[in-house]
N, C-alpha and C positions, 0 to 999 in steps of 0.2 A: 126331456125330463131329467132332472138332476137326482142321482141316488141319495138316499138319506145318509147323513153323516153318522159314522159310528165312533163312539168314544171307547177307550179301553175298558171302562167299567160297565159299559152297556153294549151288548151285542144283539143284533137282530137275527132272528131265526135260531135254529138249533145247531149245536156243534156236533160234528160227527163223532160217535164213540162215547159221548157223555150221556149217562142215563139220569133219570130223575132220582135224586138221593134223599128225598123226603121220607122220613120214617113213618110207617103205618102204625097207628096206635089202635090196639084192639081193646075189647072189654076186659080181658085178663090183665093187660098192662095198667088199666085204670084201677082195677081191683088190687093189683100188687102195690101201686102207689098208696092207696088208702090203707092197706095192711102195713106198709112201712111207717106211715104217719101214726097209725094206731099203736104200733109197737113202740115208737119213741114216746108217745104220750103215756103208754102203759108203764114204761120204766120210770118216767118222771113222777107219775102219780104214785107208783109203788114207793119211790124214795121219800116223798113227802108224807104219804099216809101210813106207810108201814114201819117207819122209824120214828123214834121220839124227836120232837122238835125242841129246841131250835137247831142245834148243830148237827147231830148225825143225820137228821131228816133233810135239812137243807142241802147238806153236802152230797148225800146220796141222791137226792132228787135232782140235782144239777149234773153230777158226774155220770150217773148211770145212762141217761139218754145222750149226753154229750159223747161218751165213749162209744155207744152204739152208732151214733151218727158218724163219728170218725171212722169206725170200722167199715160202715156201709160206704162211705165216700171213698175210702182208700181201696177197697177190694170189690165191691158189688155194684156200684152205680154204673150207669151207661158210660160215663166219662171217668172211670176209675183211674187212679194214679198207677196202681199195680194191676196188670192184666193177669187174670187167673183162668185156668181151664174150667169147664162147667162143674167139675166135681169140687174144686176149691171154692167156687162161688156158692155151691150148695152148702158147704161147711159153714161159711160166714152167715149165710141166710138162716140156717138151722140154729146157729148160736144166738143170733139176734131175736128171731121169732120165738125160739124156745125159751129164752130169758124172759120175754114179754109174757108168754103163757104161764111160766112158773111164777111170775110176779103176781098175776091175778090169783093163782092158786094160793100163794102165800098171804094174800089179802083176805082170804076166806071166801073168794068167789070162783070156785073151781069150774062152774058152768061157763063163765065168760072165757076162762083160760082154755077149756076144752073146745069150745066153739071156734075161738080164734085159731087154735092149733090145727083143727080139722080144715078150716077154710084156707089157712096159710099152706098147709100140706098139699091140698088139692091144687091150689094155684101154683105152688112151686113145682109140682110134678108136671103140670101142663106147660109151664115155662121151660123147665128142664128138657122136656121132650122136643120143644121147638128149637132150643139151642143146640141140641145134638144132631139135628138134621143137616 
């Protein structure tokens, strides 16, 4: 019997010392992703609905979520450019989620802002506790 030929890109069997590196995605991770998207949407909606159109509204409606996305991508995302400790990540998260909650408050919908802030806070505390382990 002739053994199967192995190519460098394809190995048969397991390599000793290598573990499965697939990330486990939980319910809180999915909730946090939805919260991020809702925060970005909230800032854009606030820019267009809360400011007079055409120019201040369009400008703020584009720049506010773009700045939040940039902040999140640089400091808070799983593949962030700049690595921060859990407390630095919390500051960025509070800034983005807090701005989104205040945007709803400014639009005259404080109930949406309060519900968003409470859900984001609970999710953030759960995530922060898991990061500190």
